[in-house]
TIMIGU-186307 format. One record per residue (C-alpha): residue number from 1; residue in three letters; z, x, y. Coordinates in pm, 1 decimal, decimal comma. Layout:
<atoms>
<atom pos="NUM" code="ala" z="Z" x="X" y="Y"/>
...
</atoms>
This chain:
<atoms>
<atom pos="1" code="met" z="-35,8" x="12,5" y="10,1"/>
<atom pos="2" code="pro" z="-98,9" x="108,4" y="305,2"/>
<atom pos="3" code="cys" z="233,4" x="176,4" y="552,8"/>
<atom pos="4" code="ala" z="325,7" x="89,0" y="869,5"/>
<atom pos="5" code="ala" z="176,0" x="361,7" y="1114,1"/>
<atom pos="6" code="ser" z="-164,9" x="356,7" y="931,1"/>
<atom pos="7" code="leu" z="-158,1" x="-55,1" y="1036,8"/>
<atom pos="8" code="arg" z="-39,4" x="-19,3" y="1393,0"/>
<atom pos="9" code="arg" z="-361,3" x="285,3" y="1426,8"/>
<atom pos="10" code="ser" z="-602,1" x="21,3" y="1281,1"/>
<atom pos="11" code="ser" z="-492,6" x="-209,6" y="1502,2"/>
<atom pos="12" code="asn" z="-487,4" x="-28,3" y="1853,1"/>
<atom pos="13" code="glu" z="-875,0" x="117,8" y="1739,0"/>
<atom pos="14" code="gly" z="-982,1" x="-266,7" y="1684,4"/>
<atom pos="15" code="phe" z="-826,2" x="-368,4" y="2046,3"/>
<atom pos="16" code="lys" z="-1013,9" x="-33,9" y="2220,2"/>
<atom pos="17" code="glu" z="-1348,1" x="-169,0" y="2040,7"/>
<atom pos="18" code="ala" z="-1338,2" x="-530,4" y="2172,1"/>
<atom pos="19" code="gly" z="-1187,5" x="-429,5" y="2535,6"/>
<atom pos="20" code="phe" z="-1330,8" x="-261,9" y="2801,0"/>
<atom pos="21" code="thr" z="-1239,8" x="26,4" y="2989,0"/>
<atom pos="22" code="leu" z="-1101,7" x="120,4" y="3329,3"/>
<atom pos="23" code="ile" z="-1441,6" x="274,6" y="3418,0"/>
<atom pos="24" code="glu" z="-1633,2" x="31,2" y="3235,8"/>
<atom pos="25" code="ala" z="-1470,8" x="-279,5" y="3463,5"/>
<atom pos="26" code="leu" z="-1488,4" x="-73,6" y="3762,9"/>
<atom pos="27" code="val" z="-1859,6" x="-40,7" y="3705,2"/>
<atom pos="28" code="ala" z="-1877,0" x="-391,8" y="3607,7"/>
<atom pos="29" code="leu" z="-1670,0" x="-457,0" y="3973,0"/>
<atom pos="30" code="phe" z="-1929,6" x="-232,1" y="4181,5"/>
<atom pos="31" code="val" z="-2300,4" x="-368,2" y="4058,3"/>
<atom pos="32" code="phe" z="-2121,5" x="-752,9" y="4089,1"/>
<atom pos="33" code="gly" z="-2070,4" x="-622,7" y="4432,6"/>
<atom pos="34" code="leu" z="-2432,7" x="-468,1" y="4523,8"/>
<atom pos="35" code="val" z="-2625,3" x="-753,2" y="4364,6"/>
<atom pos="36" code="ala" z="-2359,7" x="-992,4" y="4601,0"/>
<atom pos="37" code="thr" z="-2465,8" x="-803,4" y="4899,3"/>
<atom pos="38" code="leu" z="-2830,7" x="-816,5" y="4825,7"/>
<atom pos="39" code="val" z="-2823,3" x="-1213,7" y="4797,2"/>
<atom pos="40" code="leu" z="-2651,4" x="-1229,3" y="5102,1"/>
<atom pos="41" code="gly" z="-2874,0" x="-1012,9" y="5276,0"/>
<atom pos="42" code="val" z="-3210,2" x="-1145,5" y="5143,0"/>
<atom pos="43" code="leu" z="-3002,9" x="-1511,6" y="5227,4"/>
<atom pos="44" code="ser" z="-2931,7" x="-1366,9" y="5542,8"/>
<atom pos="45" code="met" z="-3294,3" x="-1250,3" y="5667,2"/>
<atom pos="46" code="gln" z="-3428,6" x="-1604,0" y="5554,3"/>
<atom pos="47" code="ala" z="-3186,3" x="-1783,2" y="5797,9"/>
<atom pos="48" code="arg" z="-3302,3" x="-1558,4" y="6075,9"/>
<atom pos="49" code="ala" z="-3671,9" x="-1596,8" y="5990,2"/>
<atom pos="50" code="glu" z="-3660,9" x="-1955,3" y="5993,6"/>
<atom pos="51" code="ser" z="-3471,1" x="-1964,4" y="6284,0"/>
<atom pos="52" code="thr" z="-3687,2" x="-1741,5" y="6471,0"/>
<atom pos="53" code="leu" z="-3990,5" x="-2003,3" y="6353,6"/>
<atom pos="54" code="arg" z="-3756,8" x="-2297,6" y="6509,5"/>
<atom pos="55" code="gly" z="-3779,6" x="-2120,6" y="6825,9"/>
<atom pos="56" code="arg" z="-4081,9" x="-2002,6" y="6809,7"/>
<atom pos="57" code="ile" z="-4213,5" x="-2349,2" y="6716,4"/>
<atom pos="58" code="glu" z="-3984,7" x="-2538,0" y="7040,6"/>
<atom pos="59" code="ala" z="-4120,9" x="-2258,8" y="7230,3"/>
<atom pos="60" code="glu" z="-4482,7" x="-2369,8" y="7125,6"/>
<atom pos="61" code="asp" z="-4457,2" x="-2738,0" y="7175,0"/>
<atom pos="62" code="lys" z="-4318,2" x="-2694,8" y="7541,2"/>
<atom pos="63" code="val" z="-4597,3" x="-2541,9" y="7649,4"/>
<atom pos="64" code="val" z="-4850,8" x="-2820,6" y="7432,3"/>
<atom pos="65" code="leu" z="-4573,5" x="-3090,6" y="7685,7"/>
<atom pos="66" code="ala" z="-4647,9" x="-2927,5" y="7954,0"/>
<atom pos="67" code="gln" z="-5060,7" x="-2872,3" y="7923,3"/>
<atom pos="68" code="asn" z="-5057,5" x="-3293,5" y="7834,7"/>
<atom pos="69" code="thr" z="-4861,0" x="-3317,8" y="8107,2"/>
<atom pos="70" code="leu" z="-5059,3" x="-3176,2" y="8388,2"/>
<atom pos="71" code="arg" z="-5398,7" x="-3300,3" y="8157,7"/>
<atom pos="72" code="glu" z="-5274,6" x="-3683,8" y="8243,5"/>
<atom pos="73" code="arg" z="-5150,4" x="-3638,4" y="8638,5"/>
<atom pos="74" code="met" z="-5495,1" x="-3423,3" y="8693,3"/>
<atom pos="75" code="ser" z="-5739,5" x="-3614,1" y="8533,2"/>
<atom pos="76" code="ala" z="-5601,4" x="-3943,6" y="8660,6"/>
<atom pos="77" code="met" z="-5703,7" x="-3743,9" y="9026,3"/>
<atom pos="78" code="arg" z="-5785,5" x="-3971,3" y="9349,1"/>
<atom pos="79" code="arg" z="-6047,8" x="-3845,0" y="9611,1"/>
<atom pos="80" code="leu" z="-5815,1" x="-4007,3" y="9925,4"/>
<atom pos="81" code="val" z="-5960,2" x="-3896,2" y="10265,0"/>
<atom pos="82" code="asp" z="-5719,9" x="-3633,5" y="10385,4"/>
<atom pos="83" code="pro" z="-5587,9" x="-3777,1" y="10756,2"/>
<atom pos="84" code="his" z="-5551,5" x="-3379,9" y="10868,7"/>
<atom pos="85" code="gly" z="-5888,4" x="-3324,0" y="10778,8"/>
<atom pos="86" code="gly" z="-6124,2" x="-3537,8" y="10867,6"/>
<atom pos="87" code="asp" z="-6377,9" x="-3686,8" y="10648,5"/>
<atom pos="88" code="thr" z="-6245,9" x="-3446,9" y="10407,4"/>
<atom pos="89" code="ala" z="-6107,7" x="-3508,6" y="10056,8"/>
<atom pos="90" code="phe" z="-5746,0" x="-3449,6" y="9979,2"/>
<atom pos="91" code="phe" z="-5752,8" x="-3198,0" y="9738,9"/>
<atom pos="92" code="arg" z="-5585,2" x="-2811,7" y="9833,2"/>
<atom pos="93" code="gly" z="-5723,6" x="-2563,4" y="9532,2"/>
<atom pos="94" code="gln" z="-5596,9" x="-2219,2" y="9541,0"/>
<atom pos="95" code="ser" z="-5608,0" x="-1951,6" y="9247,1"/>
<atom pos="96" code="asp" z="-5223,5" x="-1941,7" y="9272,4"/>
<atom pos="97" code="arg" z="-5234,9" x="-2294,5" y="9412,8"/>
<atom pos="98" code="leu" z="-5276,8" x="-2640,9" y="9392,8"/>
<atom pos="99" code="glu" z="-5200,7" x="-3019,0" y="9574,3"/>
<atom pos="100" code="phe" z="-5336,1" x="-3335,4" y="9494,0"/>
<atom pos="101" code="ile" z="-5290,9" x="-3733,6" y="9488,9"/>
<atom pos="102" code="ala" z="-5253,3" x="-3896,2" y="9186,2"/>
<atom pos="103" code="pro" z="-5131,6" x="-4259,7" y="9066,2"/>
<atom pos="104" code="thr" z="-4702,7" x="-4198,6" y="8919,0"/>
<atom pos="105" code="phe" z="-4641,4" x="-4345,4" y="8609,4"/>
<atom pos="106" code="gln" z="-4764,4" x="-4658,3" y="8495,7"/>
<atom pos="107" code="ala" z="-4404,1" x="-4795,8" y="8522,5"/>
<atom pos="108" code="glu" z="-4464,1" x="-4791,8" y="8871,9"/>
<atom pos="109" code="gly" z="-4790,6" x="-4954,8" y="8842,8"/>
<atom pos="110" code="pro" z="-5132,9" x="-4748,8" y="8929,6"/>
<atom pos="111" code="arg" z="-5114,7" x="-4851,5" y="9301,5"/>
<atom pos="112" code="ala" z="-4785,3" x="-4600,6" y="9287,4"/>
<atom pos="113" code="leu" z="-5004,7" x="-4288,4" y="9431,2"/>
<atom pos="114" code="tyr" z="-4806,2" x="-3946,4" y="9448,8"/>
<atom pos="115" code="arg" z="-4906,9" x="-3559,2" y="9563,3"/>
<atom pos="116" code="phe" z="-4864,2" x="-3345,0" y="9310,5"/>
<atom pos="117" code="arg" z="-4851,8" x="-2980,0" y="9363,7"/>
<atom pos="118" code="leu" z="-4913,5" x="-2718,8" y="9108,2"/>
<atom pos="119" code="gln" z="-4728,9" x="-2368,2" y="9224,7"/>
<atom pos="120" code="val" z="-4510,9" x="-2103,0" y="9015,1"/>
<atom pos="121" code="val" z="-4168,5" x="-2053,1" y="9202,3"/>
<atom pos="122" code="thr" z="-3873,2" x="-1800,3" y="9225,8"/>
<atom pos="123" code="gly" z="-3797,2" x="-1700,7" y="8887,0"/>
<atom pos="124" code="asp" z="-4101,8" x="-1764,8" y="8741,2"/>
<atom pos="125" code="arg" z="-4116,9" x="-2087,2" y="8662,0"/>
<atom pos="126" code="leu" z="-4394,4" x="-2333,6" y="8683,7"/>
<atom pos="127" code="val" z="-4332,3" x="-2644,5" y="8839,7"/>
<atom pos="128" code="leu" z="-4495,2" x="-2946,5" y="8934,9"/>
<atom pos="129" code="tyr" z="-4362,6" x="-3102,6" y="9290,9"/>
<atom pos="130" code="thr" z="-4436,8" x="-3496,7" y="9348,5"/>
<atom pos="131" code="leu" z="-4441,5" x="-3687,8" y="9663,5"/>
<atom pos="132" code="asn" z="-4449,6" x="-4014,2" y="9737,6"/>
<atom pos="133" code="glu" z="-4756,2" x="-4097,8" y="9936,6"/>
<atom pos="134" code="arg" z="-4594,2" x="-4308,6" y="10146,4"/>
<atom pos="135" code="thr" z="-4360,7" x="-4086,9" y="10253,3"/>
<atom pos="136" code="ser" z="-4267,7" x="-4025,2" y="10620,1"/>
<atom pos="137" code="leu" z="-4233,0" x="-3681,2" y="10505,3"/>
<atom pos="138" code="gln" z="-4484,5" x="-3426,6" y="10668,6"/>
<atom pos="139" code="ala" z="-4624,0" x="-3354,1" y="10303,3"/>
<atom pos="140" code="thr" z="-4867,8" x="-3102,5" y="10398,5"/>
<atom pos="141" code="thr" z="-4532,2" x="-2851,8" y="10513,3"/>
<atom pos="142" code="ser" z="-4505,1" x="-2547,9" y="10248,5"/>
<atom pos="143" code="glu" z="-4140,1" x="-2639,0" y="10209,0"/>
<atom pos="144" code="glu" z="-3982,8" x="-2850,2" y="9869,8"/>
<atom pos="145" code="leu" z="-3785,4" x="-3110,5" y="10166,2"/>
<atom pos="146" code="gly" z="-3899,1" x="-3413,1" y="9994,2"/>
<atom pos="147" code="trp" z="-4096,7" x="-3295,4" y="9676,0"/>
<atom pos="148" code="ala" z="-3925,9" x="-3397,0" y="9366,5"/>
<atom pos="149" code="pro" z="-3953,6" x="-3089,9" y="9121,2"/>
<atom pos="150" code="leu" z="-4047,4" x="-3099,1" y="8760,1"/>
<atom pos="151" code="glu" z="-3987,7" x="-2760,7" y="8575,9"/>
<atom pos="152" code="leu" z="-4291,3" x="-2735,7" y="8310,3"/>
<atom pos="153" code="leu" z="-4227,4" x="-2423,3" y="8172,5"/>
<atom pos="154" code="asp" z="-4033,6" x="-2104,7" y="8226,4"/>
<atom pos="155" code="asn" z="-4146,0" x="-1703,4" y="8228,7"/>
<atom pos="156" code="val" z="-4430,2" x="-1784,9" y="8403,5"/>
<atom pos="157" code="thr" z="-4573,6" x="-1445,7" y="8599,1"/>
<atom pos="158" code="arg" z="-4844,7" x="-1644,3" y="8797,6"/>
<atom pos="159" code="leu" z="-5158,9" x="-1866,7" y="8775,0"/>
<atom pos="160" code="glu" z="-5553,1" x="-1851,7" y="8790,0"/>
<atom pos="161" code="met" z="-5677,8" x="-2131,8" y="8841,2"/>
<atom pos="162" code="gly" z="-6047,2" x="-2201,2" y="8919,8"/>
<atom pos="163" code="tyr" z="-6297,9" x="-2490,8" y="9023,7"/>
<atom pos="164" code="phe" z="-6648,9" x="-2579,3" y="8957,2"/>
<atom pos="165" code="gly" z="-6897,4" x="-2735,2" y="9149,2"/>
<atom pos="166" code="pro" z="-7159,6" x="-2687,3" y="9392,3"/>
<atom pos="167" code="asp" z="-7150,9" x="-2372,5" y="9581,1"/>
<atom pos="168" code="arg" z="-7115,8" x="-2455,0" y="9934,5"/>
<atom pos="169" code="phe" z="-7438,5" x="-2242,7" y="10067,8"/>
<atom pos="170" code="thr" z="-7654,6" x="-2219,0" y="9723,1"/>
<atom pos="171" code="gly" z="-7557,1" x="-2539,9" y="9591,8"/>
<atom pos="172" code="ala" z="-7534,4" x="-2494,4" y="9266,4"/>
<atom pos="173" code="asp" z="-7295,9" x="-2614,0" y="9049,6"/>
<atom pos="174" code="thr" z="-7050,3" x="-2252,8" y="8985,2"/>
<atom pos="175" code="trp" z="-6651,8" x="-2168,6" y="8889,0"/>
<atom pos="176" code="gln" z="-6462,7" x="-2050,1" y="9201,7"/>
<atom pos="177" code="leu" z="-6137,2" x="-1912,7" y="9347,7"/>
<atom pos="178" code="asp" z="-6118,0" x="-2197,2" y="9517,2"/>
<atom pos="179" code="trp" z="-6179,3" x="-2558,9" y="9663,2"/>
<atom pos="180" code="met" z="-6062,1" x="-2655,3" y="10011,8"/>
<atom pos="181" code="ser" z="-6196,8" x="-2927,8" y="10280,4"/>
<atom pos="182" code="arg" z="-6432,8" x="-3023,6" y="10046,9"/>
<atom pos="183" code="thr" z="-6569,9" x="-3379,7" y="10071,8"/>
<atom pos="184" code="ala" z="-6554,9" x="-3399,6" y="9673,8"/>
<atom pos="185" code="leu" z="-6324,8" x="-3292,4" y="9422,5"/>
<atom pos="186" code="pro" z="-6437,2" x="-3030,7" y="9175,1"/>
<atom pos="187" code="lys" z="-6592,4" x="-3095,1" y="8838,4"/>
<atom pos="188" code="leu" z="-6402,7" x="-2884,6" y="8656,6"/>
<atom pos="189" code="val" z="-6029,8" x="-2765,1" y="8676,4"/>
<atom pos="190" code="arg" z="-5954,1" x="-2428,5" y="8539,2"/>
<atom pos="191" code="ile" z="-5604,3" x="-2345,0" y="8464,2"/>
<atom pos="192" code="arg" z="-5466,1" x="-2034,2" y="8344,1"/>
<atom pos="193" code="ala" z="-5092,2" x="-1973,3" y="8326,9"/>
<atom pos="194" code="val" z="-4952,0" x="-1566,1" y="8211,9"/>
<atom pos="195" code="met" z="-4707,3" x="-1536,5" y="8029,5"/>
<atom pos="196" code="gly" z="-4419,3" x="-1276,6" y="8179,8"/>
<atom pos="197" code="gln" z="-4351,2" x="-921,3" y="7888,4"/>
<atom pos="198" code="gly" z="-4253,8" x="-984,2" y="7562,7"/>
<atom pos="199" code="asp" z="-4310,5" x="-1386,8" y="7561,5"/>
<atom pos="200" code="met" z="-4465,5" x="-1467,1" y="7220,5"/>
<atom pos="201" code="arg" z="-4617,2" x="-1815,2" y="7361,1"/>
<atom pos="202" code="arg" z="-4968,8" x="-1882,5" y="7407,9"/>
<atom pos="203" code="trp" z="-5115,2" x="-2077,4" y="7684,0"/>
<atom pos="204" code="pro" z="-5489,2" x="-2228,7" y="7553,9"/>
<atom pos="205" code="leu" z="-5677,7" x="-2227,4" y="7847,3"/>
<atom pos="206" code="leu" z="-5658,1" x="-2561,5" y="8020,7"/>
<atom pos="207" code="ile" z="-5981,1" x="-2725,7" y="8173,8"/>
<atom pos="208" code="val" z="-5954,0" x="-3086,0" y="8325,9"/>
<atom pos="209" code="arg" z="-6215,7" x="-3318,1" y="8455,3"/>
<atom pos="210" code="pro" z="-6136,5" x="-3592,8" y="8652,6"/>
<atom pos="211" code="ala" z="-6235,5" x="-3887,2" y="8657,2"/>
<atom pos="212" code="pro" z="-6566,9" x="-3999,1" y="8787,1"/>
<atom pos="213" code="gln" z="-6495,1" x="-4192,2" y="9103,0"/>
<atom pos="214" code="ser" z="-6694,6" x="-4345,2" y="9450,6"/>
<atom pos="215" code="arg" z="-6574,6" x="-4366,9" y="9735,5"/>
<atom pos="216" code="lys" z="-6438,2" x="-4703,6" y="9931,1"/>
<atom pos="217" code="pro" z="-6560,9" x="-4722,4" y="10328,4"/>
<atom pos="218" code="cys" z="-6191,2" x="-4577,0" y="10526,0"/>
<atom pos="219" code="arg" z="-6159,8" x="-4900,2" y="10738,0"/>
<atom pos="220" code="asp" z="-5764,0" x="-4712,3" y="10893,6"/>
<atom pos="221" code="gln" z="-5712,9" x="-4437,1" y="10975,0"/>
<atom pos="222" code="thr" z="-5337,9" x="-4509,3" y="11005,0"/>
<atom pos="223" code="asn" z="-5334,6" x="-4567,1" y="10603,3"/>
<atom pos="224" code="ser" z="-5528,8" x="-4371,0" y="10382,4"/>
<atom pos="225" code="gln" z="-5380,0" x="-4531,3" y="10083,3"/>
<atom pos="226" code="asn" z="-5714,9" x="-4702,1" y="9986,3"/>
<atom pos="227" code="cys" z="-5909,2" x="-4494,8" y="10188,1"/>
<atom pos="228" code="gly" z="-6216,5" x="-4314,4" y="9975,0"/>
<atom pos="229" code="asp" z="-6030,5" x="-4471,5" y="9565,8"/>
<atom pos="230" code="lys" z="-6188,4" x="-4546,9" y="9338,8"/>
<atom pos="231" code="ser" z="-6342,7" x="-4839,0" y="9309,9"/>
</atoms>
């Protein structure tokens, strides 16, 4: 019969074969920690990528909204006679600034005309100002007094606009850098917004065609609300 010492030795050897040594346990913990770190890193990168994508989509949506707002207002502009410019239409187009008259939102009715001014202001903000056509304020002033600002987009360094229509001298249709003191509106208006450095947003070239209009005779120079409007 085997002695008691032999039985204890055999039992200890079986226990060692069935379990883990301290080094093996440490290695297993290290591998587990490494795998967990890699998994968390991948999940963190995925979350950052999704957040960046959402931010870009939201930023692009702002560009789309800004362009839709401009297209809606500008395509409905009116060719009213400018009381300060004789028989010229109220439309002042420059390479970096634009003023025109158009109806406001339908909730106020199609005859509720407003003056609109588009420009880049301090802080690199693209702003569309509005002013009620019937206001007693001097609308031709460069001050913002009385104008209601609507910020369309931020981080816009400058505007580059052009106007397509007959040249003053040749009469041929061509793109021009300004459209001032004319009796008619331009056939097309082109707007390019230059974004700030590092801005990943893209401003697609916006070209708007004002609606065709015919002019009414101006019977009362003191009230030009309907003078030259679309018939």
